[in-house]
ChimeraX commands (.cxc) that place a marker at each C-alpha (Angstrom):
marker #1 position 53.67,-52.96,11.02 radius 0.5
marker #1 position 57.25,-52.97,12.23 radius 0.5
marker #1 position 58.76,-55.28,14.83 radius 0.5
marker #1 position 58.00,-52.79,17.60 radius 0.5
marker #1 position 54.41,-52.20,16.47 radius 0.5
marker #1 position 51.53,-53.09,18.74 radius 0.5
marker #1 position 48.56,-54.90,17.28 radius 0.5
marker #1 position 45.43,-52.82,18.03 radius 0.5
marker #1 position 43.00,-54.53,20.38 radius 0.5
marker #1 position 39.54,-53.39,21.28 radius 0.5
marker #1 position 36.28,-52.21,19.88 radius 0.5
marker #1 position 35.28,-48.63,20.62 radius 0.5
marker #1 position 31.93,-46.92,20.93 radius 0.5
marker #1 position 32.60,-44.19,18.38 radius 0.5
marker #1 position 29.18,-43.69,16.76 radius 0.5
marker #1 position 25.58,-44.47,17.82 radius 0.5
marker #1 position 24.76,-46.06,14.43 radius 0.5
marker #1 position 26.05,-49.62,14.75 radius 0.5
marker #1 position 27.00,-49.89,11.07 radius 0.5
marker #1 position 28.97,-46.64,11.09 radius 0.5
marker #1 position 30.53,-47.57,14.42 radius 0.5
marker #1 position 31.65,-50.89,12.92 radius 0.5
marker #1 position 33.19,-49.16,9.90 radius 0.5
marker #1 position 35.06,-46.62,12.03 radius 0.5
marker #1 position 36.44,-49.41,14.21 radius 0.5
marker #1 position 37.33,-51.53,11.17 radius 0.5
marker #1 position 39.42,-48.85,9.49 radius 0.5
marker #1 position 41.05,-47.81,12.75 radius 0.5
marker #1 position 41.99,-51.41,13.57 radius 0.5
marker #1 position 43.77,-51.74,10.23 radius 0.5
marker #1 position 45.88,-48.64,10.89 radius 0.5
marker #1 position 46.11,-48.92,14.67 radius 0.5
marker #1 position 47.38,-45.38,15.11 radius 0.5
marker #1 position 46.34,-43.75,18.43 radius 0.5
marker #1 position 46.16,-40.29,16.82 radius 0.5
marker #1 position 43.74,-41.61,14.21 radius 0.5
marker #1 position 41.50,-43.00,16.97 radius 0.5
marker #1 position 41.47,-39.57,18.64 radius 0.5
marker #1 position 40.56,-37.92,15.33 radius 0.5
marker #1 position 37.73,-40.38,14.71 radius 0.5
marker #1 position 36.37,-39.73,18.20 radius 0.5
marker #1 position 36.48,-35.99,17.52 radius 0.5
marker #1 position 34.51,-36.13,14.23 radius 0.5
marker #1 position 32.20,-39.09,14.87 radius 0.5
marker #1 position 29.30,-37.01,16.21 radius 0.5
marker #1 position 29.26,-34.92,13.03 radius 0.5
marker #1 position 29.02,-37.97,10.75 radius 0.5
marker #1 position 25.26,-37.64,10.33 radius 0.5
marker #1 position 24.95,-38.70,6.69 radius 0.5
marker #1 position 27.11,-40.30,4.03 radius 0.5
marker #1 position 28.03,-37.03,2.32 radius 0.5
marker #1 position 29.40,-35.77,5.64 radius 0.5
marker #1 position 31.11,-39.14,6.23 radius 0.5
marker #1 position 32.99,-38.84,2.94 radius 0.5
marker #1 position 33.88,-35.18,3.42 radius 0.5
marker #1 position 35.17,-35.57,6.97 radius 0.5
marker #1 position 37.14,-38.80,6.48 radius 0.5
marker #1 position 38.78,-37.68,3.25 radius 0.5
marker #1 position 39.69,-34.38,4.94 radius 0.5
marker #1 position 41.23,-36.26,7.88 radius 0.5
marker #1 position 43.06,-38.54,5.47 radius 0.5
marker #1 position 44.51,-35.70,3.44 radius 0.5
marker #1 position 45.63,-33.99,6.63 radius 0.5
marker #1 position 47.28,-37.19,7.85 radius 0.5
marker #1 position 49.11,-37.63,4.54 radius 0.5
marker #1 position 50.31,-34.03,4.75 radius 0.5
marker #1 position 51.75,-34.83,8.18 radius 0.5
marker #1 position 53.55,-37.89,6.82 radius 0.5
marker #1 position 51.18,-40.34,8.50 radius 0.5
marker #1 position 50.86,-42.51,5.44 radius 0.5
marker #1 position 49.08,-45.55,6.89 radius 0.5
marker #1 position 46.42,-43.52,8.69 radius 0.5
marker #1 position 45.99,-41.23,5.69 radius 0.5
marker #1 position 45.54,-44.10,3.28 radius 0.5
marker #1 position 42.94,-45.84,5.46 radius 0.5
marker #1 position 41.02,-42.65,6.19 radius 0.5
marker #1 position 40.79,-41.81,2.49 radius 0.5
marker #1 position 39.83,-45.40,1.71 radius 0.5
marker #1 position 37.09,-45.22,4.35 radius 0.5
marker #1 position 35.78,-42.07,2.72 radius 0.5
marker link #1:1,2 radius 0.2
marker link #1:2,3 radius 0.2
marker link #1:3,4 radius 0.2
marker link #1:4,5 radius 0.2
marker link #1:5,6 radius 0.2
marker link #1:6,7 radius 0.2
marker link #1:7,8 radius 0.2
marker link #1:8,9 radius 0.2
marker link #1:9,10 radius 0.2
marker link #1:10,11 radius 0.2
marker link #1:11,12 radius 0.2
marker link #1:12,13 radius 0.2
marker link #1:13,14 radius 0.2
marker link #1:14,15 radius 0.2
marker link #1:15,16 radius 0.2
marker link #1:16,17 radius 0.2
marker link #1:17,18 radius 0.2
marker link #1:18,19 radius 0.2
marker link #1:19,20 radius 0.2
marker link #1:20,21 radius 0.2
marker link #1:21,22 radius 0.2
marker link #1:22,23 radius 0.2
marker link #1:23,24 radius 0.2
marker link #1:24,25 radius 0.2
marker link #1:25,26 radius 0.2
marker link #1:26,27 radius 0.2
marker link #1:27,28 radius 0.2
marker link #1:28,29 radius 0.2
marker link #1:29,30 radius 0.2
marker link #1:30,31 radius 0.2
marker link #1:31,32 radius 0.2
marker link #1:32,33 radius 0.2
marker link #1:33,34 radius 0.2
marker link #1:34,35 radius 0.2
marker link #1:35,36 radius 0.2
marker link #1:36,37 radius 0.2
marker link #1:37,38 radius 0.2
marker link #1:38,39 radius 0.2
marker link #1:39,40 radius 0.2
marker link #1:40,41 radius 0.2
marker link #1:41,42 radius 0.2
marker link #1:42,43 radius 0.2
marker link #1:43,44 radius 0.2
marker link #1:44,45 radius 0.2
marker link #1:45,46 radius 0.2
marker link #1:46,47 radius 0.2
marker link #1:47,48 radius 0.2
marker link #1:48,49 radius 0.2
marker link #1:49,50 radius 0.2
marker link #1:50,51 radius 0.2
marker link #1:51,52 radius 0.2
marker link #1:52,53 radius 0.2
marker link #1:53,54 radius 0.2
marker link #1:54,55 radius 0.2
marker link #1:55,56 radius 0.2
marker link #1:56,57 radius 0.2
marker link #1:57,58 radius 0.2
marker link #1:58,59 radius 0.2
marker link #1:59,60 radius 0.2
marker link #1:60,61 radius 0.2
marker link #1:61,62 radius 0.2
marker link #1:62,63 radius 0.2
marker link #1:63,64 radius 0.2
marker link #1:64,65 radius 0.2
marker link #1:65,66 radius 0.2
marker link #1:66,67 radius 0.2
marker link #1:67,68 radius 0.2
marker link #1:68,69 radius 0.2
marker link #1:69,70 radius 0.2
marker link #1:70,71 radius 0.2
marker link #1:71,72 radius 0.2
marker link #1:72,73 radius 0.2
marker link #1:73,74 radius 0.2
marker link #1:74,75 radius 0.2
marker link #1:75,76 radius 0.2
marker link #1:76,77 radius 0.2
marker link #1:77,78 radius 0.2
marker link #1:78,79 radius 0.2
marker link #1:79,80 radius 0.2
view
């Protein structure tokens, strides 16, 4: 993070499964990008099994990399 970066604070209710919710929060907290948090909120309900988890998070990560959002992309792909 740069000198003007803000350290992410908070734990969000992103998924009803506590283990998946923890993982989503963990990866978001490492990146701390507000757009990534919005994306995770948008797809969280569709993360109903691990195959879908991998597909959705890798897709989000590849999209983020294509937009030049390297930190978010790397963490989303790593989460997948």
